[in-house]
N, C-alpha and C positions, 0 to 999 in steps of 0.2 A: 661444659653447659649449667646452664640453668637449671633448679626442679621449676616448675611450674603445675599450677593445680587444676584441676578436673575442671573449675571452675570458671577460669581465664579460658581454656580452650573452648568450652563451648560459648562464651564470651568472642572470642576470635572466632568461632566458627558463627555467629549469628551475623557479624559484621562484613564478613568478608564471604562466604558459602562456599571458603577452600575444603576438604577434608580434614579429618582429625587430624591425621599425622601429621600432614604440610603444618597447620596450625600445631601442633604441638612441638612442631622443630621450629618454624619460625618463632616463637617464643622464647624456645629454651637459648637459639642462637642471638637472640637481640636483648636475653636478659630479662623476662618477661615485663619489657615493655611493650603495653597492645599496638601502639603510634607505628612505633620502628617495625613490627612485627606485622602488621598491615603493606607497609613500606616494603617491605620483604618477601612477603606474597605477591605483592603488584607484580615487582622484579622477575619472580619466576614465571610468573602469569604473560609477562609482555614474552617471554624467550617461549611458553608453551602457543599462545596464538602465535607468534611468528611460524612454528612448526606445522599450526594447521593453514597458512594466507594460504598456499595453493591447491586445495581444497575445494571443489562446486559448491558451492550453497543454492541452490533453487529452489527448496523448502521453505519455511517461515511462517513467516505472521502476516498481516497488512489490519491496519489498528484506523480507528477513524476519534477521532475529537473532537467537538463542537462549542463554540462560546456564543450563541446568542447567531449575530451579524457575521463573523468570521468561525472556521472550521479546515482541517487538516487532516490529512491523508496521509500516511507513510506504509512503507513498506520494509522488514528488515529480514533478512534471507537466513536461514540454517542449514547444513548439509544434511537433515532425514525431519520429517513427519515426527517422528517422537518427539523434537525438542522445541516442538511449538507445543506439543500436552505439558510442560513442565513449568510450573506454574512460575517461577522464576523469569523465566524468558518470557511467558507471556505477560508478567508485572513489569518490566523494562519496554518491550514493546510497545504496551499502552502509556508508560511513562513517558516513551520518545514523544507518540503521538501530541500531548499534551507541550512538548518544547518547542513543536514547531510551530501551535499556534502563533509564540510569541517569535519564534527564529525564524519564521519565514522558508519561503521552498528550494533554499539549498542548502541541499544533505551536509556540504561541508559544515553551514554555519550549525546547521542543526547539533553535530558529530561538536563543536567546541565549546556549545553551551552549556549550562550545568545543568545539572542531572536533579530533579528533585530531592531536596531531605538529604544530600550529600554534598562535600565538598567539592565532588571529582567531575569533571566536565563528561559528556555523555559518550564519547570514545574511551574513556577509561574504564566504565563503567562496564560498556562492550568488553576492554579487554580483560578484565575481572571475570566476566560471564563466561568467556572466551576458554579459561584457563579453569574454571570452576564444573563448567558442563562439559566440556572437551571437543567440544568442535566449532568448524569455522560459520562462523557468523558475520554479515557487515549491511551499513546501514548503507540500503540500497537506492533510495528516491522518496522524496516527500512533494506533497505540494499543498498550499494555504485557500482558499479561497476568502474573500469578500466582502460583503457588499453595506453601503453607508447606509442602507436603510431596509428593514427587510430579516432572513433568517438566510442560515447559509444549512442546508437537511441534510444528515447524515443516512449512512443506510448497509449496514455489512451484511453478507448475502452468507447465510447458514451458518451462522456468529458457533465460534468455538469456544466463546467467552465476550461478555458485555463489552463489543467495540472491537474484537477483533474476530477474524476468520480469511478467507482464501478472496474474499472480492468484495472492495469499499468502493462506493460510490459519493460524492458530495455534490451536491447542487446548490448554485446558490440564486435566490428568490429577491429581485428588489420591488419592495414595496412598502403600505403605506399600512397595509392590511393588519388585521391581530395575527398576533405570533402564533396562537395556534392553529389559526388555519392554513397558513403558510409551510406549518412545521407537518399538516397533515399532507396536504400536498405535495412538499417538496420531497418526503417520503414515501409516496405510489411512485413521483416521477422518480427517483433516484432504482425504486424497485424492478422500473422500466430498464434503465438505466443498463441496473446489472444484470439482467436478461437477454438485451438486445447488442448492446455495445455501441452506441452509432456512431462514425466517423467523427460528425461536428454536430455543434450548435445549431444551423442554423444553413443555409445555401447558402450565401455570402462567402463565410467563413468555410466551405469544404476544400480541400485539397483540390485545386485544379488538374493536376497531375493525376489524380484517381477521375477526376472529367473524362479528361481527354483519352485515358486508357479505354476508360469504359465507352467512349465514343466511338474508339478507333473498333474495337468487338465485334456493337453494332451494329458501324456502318457493315465490313464484312457479312455478316449476317443478311441484313436487310439486304444487299447486292445478290447476293444468292438466288433471291425469291425470285427475281430477271422481271422486277416489278420495273418503274417508271420511276425517273429522280423524284417527280413533287412527291411523289406517294411514301419513296424511302426516305426523302426528308421528314414526312411525317411518321414515319414509323419510326424514325430515332428519338427525335424529339418526345413524341408520346410514350418510349423505351427511358425515357431518359428522367424523364417525370416519376418515371415507374422504379427507378434507381436511387432517386432521390427521398420516395416514401420510403427502401430500405434502409439507408444509410445515415441521414440526415434526422435528427432527434426529433426537431418540431413536425419535421414533414412524416413522421413514422404514427402510426393506427397504436393508440394508448394500450397493454396490454390489458391495464385495469377492468376496460369496458369491451376493448375487441371492436369497436367500431370509430370511434372519432381518433382524429390526429390529434398530438400530444400539444399542439398549436392552440386546439377547439377545446380541448380541457382547459390550458389555464385561461381560455377566455373567460370562460364558462363558471370557474375557481373564482375569478376576479367579479364578476358582477356577484355572485354569492357574495365574496365580501364587502362589498360594496367603493371596492380600489384597485387602479390597476396592480398587474402583477407581470413584471419581468422574468425570464429564464435569461441571467445573466452569464451562466456558464454551468460549468458540471464538470469533475473527474472521477475515470473508473480505473479501478490499481485492479490487476488480477496479478496473483500469486505467480512469481513466477515467469511471466510474460516475456519472452526475449530472450530469455537465461540460456544457453546451449547447455545442456545437460550433458553428462560423460555417459556415455556406453560402455561400462567394462566391459571385455573380454576376457570371462573365469578362467576358460583353458591356458590361455596369452599368460595369465596374470599367476597361474599354478605354477605354470612349465619355468617360467622363470624364478619363482620362490625355488624350485627344485634344482635349478643352476643349466636350466639345458637352453 
């Protein structure tokens, strides 16, 4: 094996994030050629990543990135919250959000896109990160919102770092109003969405299966009252309106003032800005939602290791 200098090892560590001894061995195995050493480490990284692929990754970070009329929100998962505080992981997730602005909402396309400041694809950078940090990680999802005119505002609740946290929201506002006024309104609505997690933008876009299920429950409750059918029907319709106020964004009471409906708050903002404002869409990501987390039986694990 070729002798390698400490400076070369340091350089390789800076480029790859791999451990010192791994870098030293990679350089020795490849005659001190740093590019070949990088490839050697990547190959080892692929092997290391494969061993970790069956581990459940339900922690990690949600990231947002905005560019005026277009913005993206992504979720990248890790096995532990400890990794979410790792600067290398945070930098990676922030860059993935920036990549998604151009790559779009297809997470497979994001994975294949070029990683900023590198000749590698996003998926290859992730593989190297898995090998370096030693945990399974995955690119879970991405959503991009865009308006022809206006802004797509973004918000991270309880940010771990700028643009990174456990809940991320985008709100698309289409309008000719000044951008600063739209950004201010958009952030307020995004904060509202982070808190209330609405099921739809408006009544028309609400999943009708949810409405049907709610109506069935309310019908049974109303019939138990023993009131006449015409009264029961009025009771049901009143309660359905109340249901809309709970789950439909534009029908909800705006948490900013606790009195006005979101739709009315938008109308007031439009009047103040001197231009109509239309909320055309929103997205809310909560870290790990829908992922089935493993519940380990510690006693069984110890018994298994003891050969029982």
